[in-house]
Structures are given as C-alpha cells and as structure tokens.
matplotlib code that plots the C-alpha trace (Angstrom):
import matplotlib.pyplot as plt

x = [24.7, 27.0, 27.1, 30.7, 31.7, 35.3, 36.5, 39.9, 41.2, 43.3, 41.5, 44.1, 43.4, 39.7, 40.0, 42.4, 40.1, 37.1, 38.8, 40.0, 36.5, 34.6, 37.2, 36.9, 33.4, 31.6, 27.9, 28.1, 29.1, 27.6, 30.3, 30.1, 33.1, 33.8, 36.9, 36.3, 35.2, 32.0, 31.1, 31.7, 29.2, 26.5, 26.9, 26.9, 23.4, 22.0, 23.7, 23.6, 26.7, 27.5, 31.3, 33.3, 37.0, 38.0, 41.3, 42.4, 43.9, 41.3, 40.6, 38.3, 36.9, 39.6, 38.8, 38.8, 36.3, 34.2, 34.2, 33.1, 30.0, 29.2, 29.3, 26.7, 24.2, 25.2, 26.9, 26.8, 28.5, 31.9, 34.7, 38.2, 40.8, 43.3, 46.4, 49.8, 51.0, 51.9, 51.2, 50.1, 47.8, 45.8, 45.4, 44.4, 41.7, 40.4, 40.2, 38.5, 35.8, 35.3, 37.3, 37.2, 40.8, 43.6, 45.5, 48.6, 49.1, 50.2, 47.7, 48.0, 45.2, 45.1, 44.8, 41.8, 40.1, 40.9, 39.5, 36.3, 35.8, 36.1, 33.8, 31.2, 31.4, 30.6, 27.7, 26.2, 26.7, 24.9, 22.1, 21.8, 21.7, 19.0, 16.9, 17.4, 16.3, 13.2, 12.4, 12.9, 10.5, 7.9, 8.3, 8.0, 4.8, 3.4, 4.8, 4.2, 0.3, 0.7, 3.0, 0.7, -2.3, -0.3, 0.6, -3.0, -4.2, -1.7, -2.9, -6.5, -6.2, -3.1, -1.1, 0.7, 3.8, 4.0, 7.2, 5.1, 3.9, 7.4, 8.7, 6.1, 7.0, 10.6, 9.7, 7.7, 10.3, 7.9, 10.0, 7.3, 6.7, 2.9, -0.1, -3.8, -6.3, -9.1, -11.9, -13.5, -16.8, -18.8, -22.2, -24.7, -26.8, -26.6, -30.0, -30.3, -26.6, -26.6, -24.8, -26.9, -26.0, -22.6, -22.1, -22.8, -20.6, -17.8, -17.8, -17.8, -15.0, -12.6, -13.1, -12.6, -10.1, -7.0, -8.5, -9.8, -6.3, -4.7, -7.2, -6.4, -2.7, -3.0, -4.3, -2.5, 1.0, -0.4, -0.6, -3.8, -5.3, -7.3, -11.1, -12.6, -16.3, -17.0, -14.4, -10.8, -8.5, -5.9, -2.9, -1.5, 1.9, 2.7, 5.2, 2.9, 1.6, -1.8, -4.2, -5.1, -8.6, -7.6, -5.8, -8.8, -11.1, -8.7, -8.5, -12.3, -12.4, -9.7, -11.8, -14.9, -13.0, -11.8, -15.4, -16.4, -13.6, -14.3, -18.0, -17.3, -15.2, -16.6, -20.2, -20.6, -21.4, -18.8, -18.4, -15.1, -14.3, -11.1, -9.3, -7.1, -3.3, -1.5, 1.9, 2.7, 3.0, -0.6, -2.5, -5.1, -6.4, -6.8, -8.6, -11.0, -11.7, -12.4, -14.8, -16.5, -16.8, -18.8, -21.1, -21.8, -22.5, -24.5, -22.3, -20.3, -17.1, -16.7, -13.7, -13.7, -12.9, -16.1, -18.2, -16.1, -17.5, -15.8, -16.2, -14.4, -14.8, -14.6, -11.1, -12.0, -14.0, -12.5, -12.4, -9.5, -11.4, -14.5, -12.5, -10.7, -14.1, -15.4, -12.2, -12.3, -16.0, -15.1, -12.6, -15.1, -12.8, -15.4, -12.8, -10.9, -14.2, -15.5, -12.3, -12.9, -16.6, -15.9, -13.4, -15.9, -18.6, -16.3, -15.7, -19.4, -20.0, -17.5, -18.8, -22.5, -22.7, -26.2, -27.8, -28.5, -30.4, -27.1, -25.6, -28.7, -28.6, -24.9, -25.0, -27.9, -26.0, -22.9, -24.9, -26.9, -23.8, -21.7, -24.6, -24.9, -21.1, -21.2, -24.1, -22.2, -19.0, -20.4, -23.6, -27.0, -30.4, -30.7, -34.0, -34.9, -37.7, -35.0, -34.3, -37.8, -37.3, -34.0, -35.4, -38.0, -35.4, -32.8, -35.3, -36.6, -33.0, -32.6, -29.2, -26.0, -24.6, -27.7, -27.1, -23.4, -24.4, -26.9, -24.1, -21.7, -24.3, -25.1, -21.4, -20.8, -23.8, -22.4, -19.0, -20.6, -22.3, -19.0, -17.2, -19.9, -19.7, -15.9, -16.2, -18.8, -16.3, -13.7, -16.1, -17.1, -13.4, -12.8, -16.0, -14.9, -11.6, -13.2, -15.4, -12.4, -10.5, -13.5, -13.4, -9.6, -8.3, -6.4, -4.4, -1.1, -2.7, -0.8, -1.8, -0.2, -2.3, -5.6, -4.7, -4.1, -7.5, -9.2, -6.5, -5.5, -1.9, -1.0, -0.1, -3.3, -5.5, -4.0, -5.3, -8.7, -9.0, -8.1, -10.5, -13.5, -12.6, -11.2, -8.1, -5.2, -5.1, -2.9, -4.9, -8.2, -6.9, -5.6, -9.1, -10.7, -8.2, -8.5, -12.3, -12.1, -9.6, -12.1, -14.7, -12.3, -11.1, -14.6, -14.0, -12.1, -11.2, -8.8, -5.5, -3.8, -1.5, -4.5, -6.3, -3.2, -3.0, -6.7, -6.4, -3.6, -0.6, 2.4, 4.2, 2.3, 4.3, 3.6, -0.1, -0.2, 1.5, -1.0, -3.9, -2.8, -2.1, -5.7, -7.5, -5.3, -5.0, -3.3, -5.4, -5.0, -6.2, -9.1, -10.1, -9.8, -11.9, -14.8, -14.9, -15.6]
y = [-22.1, -22.7, -26.0, -27.1, -30.0, -31.3, -33.3, -35.0, -38.5, -38.3, -39.2, -37.3, -34.1, -34.5, -35.0, -32.0, -29.7, -30.8, -30.3, -26.8, -25.7, -27.2, -25.8, -22.3, -22.0, -24.5, -25.0, -22.3, -25.0, -28.3, -30.5, -33.4, -35.2, -37.1, -39.0, -39.4, -37.1, -39.1, -39.0, -35.2, -34.8, -36.9, -35.0, -31.6, -32.6, -33.9, -31.6, -28.4, -26.9, -23.2, -23.9, -26.7, -27.5, -29.5, -31.4, -31.4, -34.9, -37.5, -41.1, -41.4, -38.0, -35.3, -32.1, -29.9, -32.1, -32.4, -28.6, -28.2, -30.5, -28.8, -25.4, -26.5, -27.1, -24.4, -21.2, -19.7, -22.3, -21.1, -23.5, -23.5, -25.5, -27.7, -29.2, -30.5, -29.5, -25.9, -26.0, -23.0, -25.0, -26.3, -22.8, -21.3, -24.0, -23.6, -19.8, -20.0, -22.0, -19.4, -20.8, -18.6, -19.3, -21.7, -23.2, -25.3, -28.1, -28.1, -25.5, -23.7, -23.4, -19.6, -19.9, -22.2, -19.9, -16.8, -18.3, -19.6, -16.2, -14.4, -17.0, -16.5, -12.7, -13.2, -15.4, -12.9, -10.1, -12.1, -12.8, -9.1, -8.3, -10.9, -9.4, -5.9, -7.1, -8.7, -5.4, -3.5, -5.8, -5.4, -1.6, -1.8, -3.8, -0.9, 1.9, 0.3, 0.5, 4.2, 4.8, 2.8, 4.9, 8.1, 6.8, 5.8, 9.2, 10.9, 8.8, 9.8, 13.4, 14.7, 14.6, 11.3, 13.1, 15.2, 15.1, 13.5, 10.6, 10.0, 9.9, 7.4, 5.1, 5.3, 4.5, 1.5, 0.4, 0.2, -1.0, -1.9, 0.5, 0.0, -0.9, -0.8, 0.1, -1.8, 0.2, -1.9, -0.6, -2.0, -1.6, -3.4, -4.9, -5.0, -4.1, -3.8, -3.2, -0.4, -0.9, 0.4, 2.1, 3.1, 5.8, 3.3, 0.7, 3.3, 3.5, -0.3, -0.6, 0.7, -2.6, -4.9, -2.9, -4.8, -8.2, -6.8, -5.5, -8.9, -10.8, -8.4, -8.8, -12.6, -12.4, -9.5, -8.1, -4.6, -1.4, -0.9, 2.5, 3.6, 3.5, 6.5, 6.9, 3.2, 2.3, 1.1, 1.8, -0.8, -0.3, -3.4, -2.8, -4.9, -5.1, -5.6, -2.5, -4.0, -6.6, -9.1, -10.6, -13.9, -12.0, -9.7, -12.7, -14.2, -10.9, -10.7, -14.2, -13.3, -10.3, -12.5, -14.9, -12.0, -10.9, -14.4, -14.6, -11.1, -11.8, -15.1, -13.5, -9.9, -9.0, -6.7, -6.8, -5.8, -4.6, -4.2, -1.9, -2.6, 0.1, -0.5, -0.8, 2.6, 3.9, 3.7, 7.5, 7.7, 5.5, 8.2, 7.5, 3.8, 4.7, 6.9, 4.0, 1.7, 4.3, 4.6, 0.8, 0.7, 3.5, 1.9, -1.6, -3.3, -6.4, -7.5, -7.1, -4.9, -4.2, -0.8, -2.2, -4.3, -1.1, 1.4, 2.6, 4.6, 8.3, 11.6, 15.3, 18.2, 19.6, 22.8, 21.2, 22.1, 18.5, 19.2, 22.1, 19.9, 17.1, 19.6, 21.0, 17.5, 16.8, 19.9, 19.3, 15.8, 17.2, 19.8, 22.6, 25.3, 28.0, 25.8, 24.5, 28.0, 28.9, 25.9, 26.6, 30.2, 29.0, 26.6, 29.3, 31.7, 29.1, 28.6, 32.4, 32.4, 29.2, 29.9, 33.6, 33.7, 30.6, 30.9, 27.6, 25.7, 27.3, 26.5, 22.9, 22.4, 24.1, 21.9, 18.8, 19.8, 20.5, 17.3, 15.2, 16.7, 16.2, 12.5, 12.0, 13.5, 11.1, 8.1, 8.9, 10.3, 8.4, 9.9, 9.8, 10.4, 12.2, 13.7, 15.7, 18.0, 19.2, 19.8, 23.5, 23.4, 23.4, 26.1, 28.3, 28.1, 28.7, 31.9, 33.3, 35.5, 36.9, 34.8, 36.2, 35.1, 31.5, 31.8, 32.9, 30.0, 27.6, 28.8, 28.6, 25.0, 24.2, 25.7, 23.7, 20.4, 21.2, 21.9, 18.5, 16.9, 18.8, 17.9, 14.2, 14.2, 16.0, 13.5, 10.7, 12.5, 13.2, 9.6, 8.5, 11.0, 9.9, 6.3, 7.1, 9.2, 6.2, 3.9, 6.2, 6.3, 2.5, 2.0, 5.0, 2.7, 1.2, 2.5, 4.6, 6.5, 8.7, 6.1, 3.3, 5.1, 6.5, 3.0, 2.0, 4.3, 3.9, 7.5, 8.7, 10.1, 13.6, 14.0, 12.5, 14.7, 17.7, 16.1, 15.3, 18.8, 20.3, 18.2, 17.7, 21.2, 19.9, 17.6, 13.9, 13.9, 16.6, 14.8, 11.5, 13.3, 14.9, 11.4, 9.9, 12.7, 12.5, 8.8, 9.4, 11.8, 9.0, 6.4, 8.7, 8.7, 5.1, 5.0, 1.3, 2.4, 3.9, 6.6, 4.0, 1.8, 4.8, 5.8, 2.3, 2.1, 5.4, 4.2, 5.7, 3.7, 6.5, 7.8, 11.0, 11.8, 11.0, 13.4, 16.2, 15.7, 15.7, 18.9, 20.7, 20.1, 20.3, 22.7, 20.2, 16.8, 13.5, 13.4, 16.9, 16.2, 13.1, 14.9, 17.8, 15.7, 13.5, 16.3]
z = [20.2, 17.2, 15.4, 14.6, 12.4, 12.8, 9.8, 10.1, 9.7, 12.8, 16.0, 18.1, 16.1, 16.5, 20.3, 20.6, 18.7, 20.7, 24.0, 23.0, 21.8, 24.7, 27.2, 25.9, 24.5, 26.7, 25.9, 23.2, 20.8, 19.7, 18.1, 15.7, 14.1, 10.9, 9.7, 6.0, 3.2, 2.6, 6.2, 6.2, 3.4, 5.1, 8.4, 6.6, 5.2, 8.5, 11.1, 9.1, 10.8, 11.1, 11.0, 9.5, 10.2, 7.1, 6.7, 3.0, 3.1, 4.1, 3.0, -0.1, -1.0, -0.2, 1.6, -1.5, -3.4, -0.2, 0.1, -3.5, -2.9, 0.4, -1.3, -3.9, -1.2, 1.4, 0.3, 3.8, 6.0, 7.2, 6.2, 7.9, 6.1, 8.0, 6.4, 7.3, 3.8, 3.3, -0.5, -2.5, -4.8, -1.9, -0.5, -3.9, -4.4, -0.9, -1.1, -4.6, -2.9, -0.2, 2.7, 5.7, 6.7, 5.9, 9.0, 8.8, 11.3, 14.0, 15.1, 18.4, 20.9, 20.5, 16.7, 17.0, 19.5, 17.4, 14.2, 15.8, 17.5, 14.2, 12.5, 15.3, 14.8, 11.1, 11.8, 14.2, 11.7, 9.1, 11.6, 12.3, 8.6, 8.1, 10.9, 9.5, 6.1, 7.6, 9.4, 6.2, 4.3, 7.1, 6.8, 3.0, 3.4, 5.3, 3.0, -0.4, -0.2, 0.6, -2.4, -4.7, -3.5, -4.3, -7.7, -8.6, -7.4, -9.7, -12.6, -12.0, -11.0, -12.7, -15.9, -16.0, -17.3, -14.1, -11.9, -9.2, -11.3, -12.6, -9.0, -8.0, -10.9, -9.8, -6.2, -7.4, -9.9, -12.7, -15.7, -18.2, -21.1, -21.2, -19.0, -18.6, -16.0, -14.2, -12.5, -9.8, -8.5, -5.7, -4.0, -1.8, -4.6, -8.4, -10.0, -13.8, -14.0, -11.3, -8.0, -5.1, -1.8, -3.1, -0.3, 2.4, 0.8, 0.6, 4.4, 4.8, 2.3, 4.9, 6.7, 3.8, 1.7, 3.0, 2.1, -1.2, -2.1, -1.2, -3.5, -6.4, -5.8, -5.9, -9.5, -11.0, -11.0, -10.3, -8.3, -6.3, -5.4, -2.4, -2.0, -3.8, -4.2, -4.0, -6.5, -6.6, -9.6, -10.5, -12.9, -14.5, -16.2, -19.2, -22.1, -25.1, -26.9, -27.7, -26.3, -29.0, -29.2, -27.5, -24.7, -24.2, -23.8, -21.3, -19.4, -19.2, -17.8, -15.3, -14.1, -13.9, -11.7, -9.6, -9.0, -8.0, -5.4, -4.1, -3.7, -2.0, 0.6, 0.9, 1.5, -1.5, -5.3, -7.9, -11.4, -13.4, -16.3, -18.3, -20.4, -23.4, -23.2, -23.3, -22.6, -18.9, -19.1, -20.2, -17.7, -17.2, -20.8, -19.9, -16.6, -18.6, -20.9, -18.0, -16.6, -20.0, -20.3, -17.1, -18.2, -21.6, -20.4, -17.6, -17.6, -14.6, -16.6, -19.6, -21.8, -23.4, -26.9, -26.7, -26.4, -28.5, -31.8, -34.5, -34.0, -34.8, -34.1, -36.4, -36.7, -34.9, -32.1, -28.7, -27.4, -25.0, -23.4, -23.0, -21.4, -19.1, -18.1, -17.2, -15.3, -13.2, -12.3, -11.2, -8.8, -7.5, -8.6, -9.5, -10.3, -12.8, -14.2, -14.7, -16.7, -19.0, -19.3, -20.4, -23.0, -24.4, -24.5, -26.2, -28.9, -29.4, -29.7, -32.6, -34.1, -33.9, -34.3, -35.8, -34.2, -30.5, -30.5, -31.2, -28.1, -26.0, -27.1, -26.5, -23.1, -22.1, -23.2, -21.2, -18.0, -18.3, -19.0, -16.1, -13.7, -14.7, -14.4, -10.9, -9.9, -11.4, -9.4, -6.1, -5.6, -4.6, -6.2, -9.9, -10.4, -13.8, -12.1, -10.6, -14.2, -15.4, -15.6, -17.5, -21.0, -20.3, -18.6, -21.3, -24.1, -22.4, -22.5, -25.6, -24.7, -24.9, -21.7, -19.8, -21.1, -20.1, -16.6, -16.3, -17.5, -14.9, -12.1, -12.9, -13.1, -9.7, -8.3, -9.6, -8.2, -4.8, -4.8, -5.6, -2.8, -0.3, -1.3, -0.9, 2.5, 3.7, 3.0, 5.0, 7.8, 7.9, 8.2, 11.1, 12.8, 12.6, 14.2, 16.9, 17.8, 17.7, 20.1, 22.5, 22.7, 22.7, 24.6, 27.0, 24.1, 22.8, 20.1, 17.4, 14.5, 12.1, 13.6, 13.3, 9.8, 8.6, 10.0, 7.4, 4.8, 4.7, 5.0, 8.5, 7.2, 5.3, 7.9, 10.6, 8.7, 8.2, 11.8, 13.0, 10.6, 11.8, 15.5, 16.1, 17.7, 16.9, 17.4, 20.6, 22.3, 21.4, 22.8, 26.0, 26.5, 26.3, 28.7, 31.3, 31.1, 31.8, 34.6, 36.3, 36.2, 37.6, 40.4, 41.8, 42.7, 46.0, 45.4, 42.6, 43.6, 41.4, 39.7, 38.7, 37.3, 35.4, 33.7, 33.0, 31.1, 28.9, 30.7, 31.9, 33.9, 36.9, 37.1, 33.4, 33.9, 36.8, 34.8, 31.9, 34.2, 36.0, 32.7, 31.6, 35.0, 36.9, 39.7, 40.2, 40.3, 44.1, 44.5, 42.2, 44.2, 47.4, 46.2, 44.8, 47.9, 50.4]

ax = plt.figure().add_subplot(projection="3d")
ax.plot(x, y, z, "-o")
ax.set_aspect("equal")
plt.show()
C-alpha cells in the first residue's frame, strides 16, 4: 500500500489523476487530495504520504515553497512536480529540492503510470536497504561482544603493540588516544575484603554475564571482556592524558554506583579496581594497576593512585625479567616461565657471587609471591601450612644449582596449578553444554548457539568440546538423538514420522539415513527386530 497525496488547484486534474491511479494500481494506493499549498502542508503532516504530486502554481503558498517546508520535515518523501509552465527556473528550483521528476501538463496516462511505478520501485529499494541495515545491526550485536572479548584478551595476555591488538582496535573503531582499565571481580560473599567461592561464581557467571555486560555498557562507553577466573576486564577509552583528583573521585563514585546496580540485579558480590590513564597502546599497564589496586586494598572500589607509593629499583635490577616471569606463570606457560626464571637466577649469580643467602632470600620471595598471585587469580584455598618446609629446605641447600633446581620445580608446580584451573573452567563449560544438549536435543541446535551459551567463540569451543567429549559437536548431538529415537521406537503408538520430529529432525528420509549410518539398520528395521 502506497500513500499518495495529489496537490493541484484544478479539480479536473485531481479527478483525472485519481482515476488513472485507482484504475491501474487499484487497492495498492491510498489517495488524498489538496487544492492549496497550505492544505498540502497540513495533509503531509497528518497523512505522511510516500509520494506527492505537487502543482507548482497553487493559491496562497506556491508549490516550490510548499516543497521546501515539506523537505524540512521529511527528506525521504518522493515529490513529483506538475506544472503547465515549461520554465527552466521552476525545474531548477524543484530539482535542487530533490524532486523525483518534473512533468509538464497535460500529462499522459502512460507518463503518470510510469512515474508512479518508478517511484514505487525506489520506495521498495529503500525498504529493502532498511531491512538489510537492521539485519546487519543485529549481526553486529552478536559479533561485537566476540570482538571485544578478543581485544580484552589481547590487552591482558599479549603486547598491546602486537598486530592482533592493532587489528582489534581497528575493528572496534577505537579513535581515542588514551584509556584506562577496570577490573571487576565477583564472588559469593565478601568477607574482610576477600570474595569467597570464586570458582563456583565463575560457573554461575556464564548465566548472568549478558546482563552484567549490559549494565556496564549503560554506564561506560567501553569495551567489555569475557569472564576469566571470576573477573571481567573493562577498557574505557578517553581523550585526556591524566585523571585529575576531582575526576578520580567522580570515577570512584561511578564505580560504586555500578556495584550497587550489579548487586541489586545479580546474586553476587563485586569489587572493582581502577587503573591509571595510559596510552591506548598500553592498556596492559592500566590493567596491571587495576589488579594491584584490588590486592592492596579491601575496599569495594579502589583506584590505583590511591594506593600507590613512591618506589624505584636499582639501575641494574632486572625488573622486566621479573615481570615477564610473573606473566608467564599467570598464563601457566611453564617453558616460558622457566626461561625467565633462569635469566633471573643468572643475574643473581653475577650480582651476589659471594652471598648465597641473598639468593636464597630472593628465590623464596619470588616463589611465595607467584604462588600468592596464582591463588588470587585462580581461586582455591590459601594455606600457609603447605609452605612450612620451604625455609628449611632452601637453607639446607649449599649449592647454587640446587637452589636453581628447587626454584624451577616450584615454578613448574605453580604453572600446573594454573593450567588445571583453566582446564577446569573449560571442562565446566563443556559439561554445561552437554547437559543443555541432553535437555534440548529436539531443538534446532547449532554450535554457534551453544557457544554463545557459555560465551566462548564457536571455533575455540569446538576444539574444547572435542578434547573433552572425544567427538565433535554434530556427532555428539546425533548420538543423543539416535539414542532417544531408539527409546521412542519401543512405543508402538508412535509412527516413524512422529519419532523423527520428537528427535529434532524435520525430514524423515534424512532421519532414516542418519539412523542407519549409526545403527546399521533403518528405524523400521530396528522396531521390527526389537518387537519380535
């Protein structure tokens, strides 16, 4: 249905146009008429036409002025100019205002039908483009969280200057030069500044992550990462290079408000650490500061600058090696951690040639620190009694190489704990999907759908699923459906078509082929055999 407004001061012209349009297009058109420029404006507001036939010379407000006012309110409406005066100035003004066509009276029936047909084609094209744009936005709403998760992961685990990080920033169209990180941690309860049952909450977070992400996005123009070890990292781009005191106070209040909203809508407790503003190419530094802020304070919200103290290292101290060591252990990469551990030990041998106690003390510090970091990030029970033999053992070592070996063994042990923790998270995700598949096998399931359920990209989850289940997603779903089909086939009241539908298949022939491929007999043959 196209709404058409006919504006002409001649009643005969209006009647003629109406008859032509009704005769050719029938109920495809809804037609209204106006005889003055002012009436045309009023009807354009009320009727909201798709097409307007507009006579240039009308009483009062002329067609060109009417067109100018209509265009201010509706830039999309198609306007076809009618005139008995073949004057270039009129045509020029009309075309400058976006006239679709310029027809000189008398106008033939074929010309009217042709111009409306072309106008209708343009309207349909614009509708299709609008639908396409809506679909594109819907797809982006699905894809953008995945891209954001990848970007945040690159911030935490890689060099921010890497090609991957740069590519992510281009995809997300991050224009700001600077930014800062929020580290949001959650648990079941908050006791003395420590969040409890972080591992259990990490599993539950898959259920409330989408709502949590929406709440954060309502309050910050930001990029939100995935759930990792009961935490979510948020990057907030900004233009300023430094957060002044008043802004820092305001930021802390914003974060407090965010926690209040999160805890009112999600059954969990939250803490937030805030890093300083850094170059957008160095968000990992702000993330580390947000992490340190939570370690140094028991408050609900802590900004790193509120906890930082002036400190410096000796010029020859291998701070970069020490940081790289911590980073590799956090990732569970024992080989890379061992390389950094050996580098640090080599430096100590040179630095403390005649004092083995200095080496003992520093190695003990490194091991104790990295174990504590692993506990903070991966959960578990922090028990000092597990370390009661550390001091005795290291003091009994009189050779430096024995201390090095002990250092590497403890490093490997912590890396193994980290790997097991990360593996447990993945196993939990796969277990959740397998349970979901058992309950929804009759639905139109896809790898993309179940991956979204646990907020893991389809490609990565596919590999996790096969590693744990021993088969790919499709084969596992097929095995469930065939097993259910065998149960349904025992019921003589159900015909093969009904069994097919109950198992999630729409095509009976396809169902029979799948069944036979797995059972070496068709559903009918199976039913006949078990009924003997």
